[in-house]
N, C-alpha and C positions, 0 to 999 in steps of 0.2 A: 307407051306413056311418054309425054314430053320430058326432055331432059331438064334437070333442076337448073335454075339460073345460077351463074357463077357468082361467088361472093364479091361484093363491091370492093374496090381497091382499098378503101379505108379499113374494112374489116380484115383484109389480108395483111395490111401493114400493121394493124393492131396485134394480130396473131403472131406475126413475125417478131414484133417488138416484145411480146410477152415471152416467147420462146427464148429470145436472146437474154432477157432479164433473168429467167429461170436458170439458164446456163451459167450466167455470170455469178449468180447467188450460189449455185452448186460448187463452182470452182473456188470461190472465196471461202465457203464453209469448209471444204476439204483442206484448203491451204491453211486455214486457221487451226484445224484439228490435228493435222499431221505433226506439227512441231511438238504438240503435247506428248506424243509418244516418245520423244527424244529428251524428255525432261531430265535434269540432273538427278542422279540416284538410280536412273534406269539406263544409263549409258556406261561404256567401258573405258572411256578416256584413251582410246587407241592402244589398248593393252597389248594386243598381238603385234601391232606395228612396232611398238617400243621393243618387244622381244626381238623382232627381226633386226631392228637397227642396232641393238646391243650385240646381237650375234654377229652382224656384219663388222662392227668395230673390233670385236674379239678376233674374228677371222683375219681382218686386215692387219692386225698386230702380229700375225705369223703363227697363231695358235690353231690347232685343228678345229674345223668348223663344228663338228658334231660332239665336241667336248663342252660346248657352251651349255650351261644349266643355270636356272634360277629358281628359288623356292616359290611355292604358290600355296595359298590358303586351301584351295579346293583340291588341286591335282597333286600336291606334294612337291613335285619337281617338274619344271618345264624345260624342254630342249628345242633346238631348231630341228624340225622334222621334215622339211621340204627337200626334194631332190636338188643336187648341185646346180642344175640348170636354173632353177628359181633363184638360188643364191647369186648367180652371175647377174641376173636382172636386178636384184635388190641391192647389190653392193654399191652401185653409184649413188643411191639415195642416202647412204651413210655419210657422204661428203657434204650433204646439205644440212642446214639447221632443221631440227626436228619439226618445228612448226611449219616450215615450208613443205616438208615431206608429207605431213598430215594433210595440209591443204591440197596438195597434188593428188593424194589418194582419194580424198573426199570428192573433189571435183571430177576425177576420172570415174568414180563409181556412179555419181549422179548422171554424168554424160552417158555412161553405159546403160543406165536405166532408161534414159530418154530414147536412145537409139534402139535398144532391143524392144521396148514397149511399142514404139512406132512400127517396127517390123511385125510384131505379133498382131497389132490391131488393124493395120491398113487393109488386110484382106476382108475383115468384117465390115469395115467402113465402106469398101467398094461393093461388096456383095449385097449389103442391105441398105445402102444409101444413107449411112449415118453421117452426122456432121463431123468432118475430119478433125479440125482443131480442137473442138470441145471433147470429142471421144478420146483423142490421144492425150490431151491435158489431164482429163479425169483419170485415165489409165496410169499415167506417170505418177500422179499424186497417190493413187491407191497402191501402186507397187512400192513407193517410198514408205507406205504405212505398214507393210507386212514385216513380221519379225525377222525373216531372213535378210532383208535389206537393212533394217535397223542394226542388226548384229554385224553385218558386213561393214557398214559405215563406221560404227562406233568402236569396233575392234580394230579397224584399219586392215581389213582382209582384202585378198586379191580375187575374190570370187567372180566379180563382174567381168574381169578380163577373160576368165575362162568361159563365162556365158557368152560373151561377144564372139569369141573364137568359134565356139560350138554352133551357135545359132547361124552365124554367117556361113559356116560350112554346110550345115544340114538343111537350112532353109533356102539357100541360094546356090552355092557351088555344086553340091552333090545332085540336086534335082535337075540342074541345067547341064550336067555332064562336063563341067569346067575341068580344064587340065590341072587346076589348083585344088580340086575337090579332095578333101582329106587333110590338107595342110593344117587347117584350124584345129581339128580334132587331135592331130598328132602333136602340135605344139602345146595344146591344153594338157595332154597326157604327160608330156615331158615336164610341165610345170607342177602338176599335181596328179597323182596316179588315179584319182577318182574317175576322171573322164575316160580311162582306158576301156570301159565297157562300151563306149560309143564305137570303138573299133570292132568289137565283137558284133555290135548291131549292124555295122556296114557289111561284115562278113556274112551274117545271117540273112541279110537282105540281098546278098549276091552282088553287092557293089564292090566287085573284086579290085578294080583299079583304085577306087577311093580308099579302100581298106589298106591297100599296099602303099599308097602315098602317105596315109596317116601313120602307118608303121614306120615308113622311111623317115618322115619328118620327126617323129618321136625319137628314133634312133640317132638321127643326125644331131639333134639338139643335145641328146645325152652324151654323144661322143665329143661334141664341142666342149661341154663342161668337163669331160674326162681329160681332154687335152690341156685345159687350163688348170684343173685341180685334180690330178690323177689319184693322189692319196685319199682325199676326201670322197671322191667318186667311188673308188674301190671299197672304202669302208661303208659307204651308204648302201651300195647294192649287195654287198656280201654279208652285212651285219645289221646296220641300223634299220633298214627297211623291215626286217623281221622282228624287231624289238617293239612290240605293240605297247609296252609299258611307257615308252618315251612319249607317246601321244597323249596319254592321260588316262584317268580312271574310266573303264568301260561301263561301269554301273551308274555313272553320273547321269542325271536326268537330261542334260543337254545332249547326250549321245542318243540320237533318235534313229538307231539302226536295229535290225533284228538281233544282232549280237548284244546291243545295249539292252534291249527288252529282256533277253535271256539272262544277262548279267544282273539285272535288277531282281530277278527271281532267286538267284543263287548267291548274291553278295554276302560276305566278302570272298567267297570261293568263285573260281572261274566256271562258266557254263560248259556243258558237254560239247566238245568240238564236233562229235558225230551228229548230234541233234542240230547244231547250227548249220553244218554243211548240208544236211538233208533239207532244212528249210531254205537255204540259199539255192539249192538245186531246183526245188519246186517253184520258188518265186521267180528266179531268173529264167527258168524254162518257160513258164507261163507268160511272164511279162514280155520277154523278147519275142515269143510267138505272136502275141498281140501287136507288138511294135512292128514286126515284119509284115503282118497283115495290113497294118496301116500304111506302111511304106509302099507296098505293092499296089495299094488302091490309090496312091497319089496323095494320101493324107500325111505329109511329112511332119507337120507340127505334132500330131498325135503320136507318131512314131518316135520322135526324139523325146517327147514328154514322158512317154511310158519308159523309155530307156533311162532317162534321168531319175525317175522315181525308183526304178529297179536298182540302179546304182546306189542310191541312198539307202535302200533296204539291205543290200548284200555287203556293203562296205563294213568292216569291223567298227570303224569310228565314223559317225556322220553327225557332226555338230549342226545345230539349228541353222547356222548361216550357210551351210552347204546346200540346203534344200530350196534352192530357187525354183525348182521344177513344179512347185505348186502354182506358180504364176501362169506359165503356159497352160497348165491343167485348167485353171479357171477360164482362160480365153477359149479353150476347146469347149468347155461346158456352156459358156455364153453363146458360142456359135451354135451349139445343139439346141439351146432354148430358142434362138432366133429362127433356126431352120425348121423347127418342129411344125408339123401340119396341124393347124388349129381347126381344120374342118372335119376332123374325125375324132371319135372318142379316144382311140388309141394314141393319136397324136397329141391330144390334150393331156392325157395321162403322162405320156413321155415328157412333155414340156414341163408339167408340174414337178416331176421327179428330178429333171435336170436343173430346174430353177432352185429346188430345195437343196440339191447337192452343191450348186454354185454358191448360194448364200451361206450355207453351213461351212463350206471350205474356206470362204473368205473370212468369216468371223473367227474361225479357229486359227488361221495363219496370221491374222492381225493381232489377236490377243496373245497367241504364242504359247510356248511351253515354259520358257525360263524368264521372260521379261518381268512378269508381275509376281513371281514367286522366289523366295529365298529357300532353296532346297538344302542348305546347310552343307556340312563337310563329311558327315558320317556315312558309312556304307549304306546303300539303299536297299530296302526290301519292300516289294509291293505286296502287302498282306491283305488289302481290301480291294474289292472290285472298283470302287471309286478312285482309289489311289492308282490302281493299275491303269485305268482309263486316262487319268490326267497326266501321269508320268510317261505314258507311251502314246500320246495323242497323235503325234506326227507319224509314228510307225503304223498305227492302225489306219489313219487317214490315207497314207501311201498305199496300203494294201487295198483299201476300198477303191481308190482311184485307178490302180493298176487293173482291177477287175471291171470297173464300171465306166471308164472313159469311153465315149462313143467314137467309132471309126466311121468317117464319111466315105461313101463310095463302096464299090464292090471290088474285092481283090482281083487283080489281073493275073493271067498265066503267062503273059508275054515276057520277053527278056527285059531286064532293067534298062537296056539300051534303047528300047522302043521309044520313039519320039512321043512327047506328051501331047495330049489332045488339048483343045482350047479350054475345056472344063478343068483339066489338071493345071493349066497355066494360071487359072483363077485362084488356085489354092495356095500359090506361092506369093508371099508378100512382095510387092514391087515398090 
């Protein structure tokens, strides 16, 4: 049959103009909706950042850092709970006016969102021929809309610094075998213990050198803090680290970890340590097994995403602003939707499943667990199925994603030092 005649230039220009108009309308609509999620009454007025700065002023006056405490309506008493290395980085900000510090933290978080979202989306853009500027712009606006980002910005948290360090390490330095591989994960671990599971991930994936560098970087940063503040460092590592009551109420709904879920069953009593450790062993074992499979197949994004979700589940305290890892999970799912074979019934079923999981995940993490509810201050008991689902939404979603996130490629049996193929290179954001 003769080939169909090409569309005339006027039609092509009209289609191009229509697409451009739709993209502009989409961006403007999102840009108008996102600020509504930051309305007064749903923000925290840099509550955590103010605690940090007051603690730094307390410390600068010569008093012990970990003696600082202030009353709180929900948690009872709040302390400075970060490692001493974090205090070294925060202390200079206490010399600035509070408003300047708030502006710096906000701008730094937004820049971190832009940079990391670009890293996550560019492989999809290149693999599927998506419009680069439009895709990244929409991605940034959507990341700004999720609860973890909103909580990070309005509390004045440092989470995006950790995310930048971890993603730079595990998406670029480690896959490329850089001599700096592991430094980002190590520094993130020294700043906040939560990322320490990524060192376990490197060990499990047999990235021995990167794991050693990460451990060395964490140790070096910790020793630097100990040299500057030996007394506070000794106190933190020998006592305060193990005092979980300093962090806050484990049964509070904002704690979206397995321990938080169990605490809401048993409040005001503490949950069984044996049961919790058993759940941690099962979830960590299964989740890291899948993460290592992903790493060995060259799917580094899925590997680090699974590790982040496992870390959120097994940590005793996981506040909603800690769970950035839903964002790369959505990117993995979008990739699965675009990659699905539409020419077979199985491929179409798989595509529908991943599309439903993508949309459902995005709706849940945008609405959130704590943003639109006032959970009060009394001890929590999850007595009804509906209450259980709502109060543990992120915990349950994390478990589903740990089990269901797709892994692209077939696991290799070769050494981790085997050079990457051209196909593997396509998986790393450039």
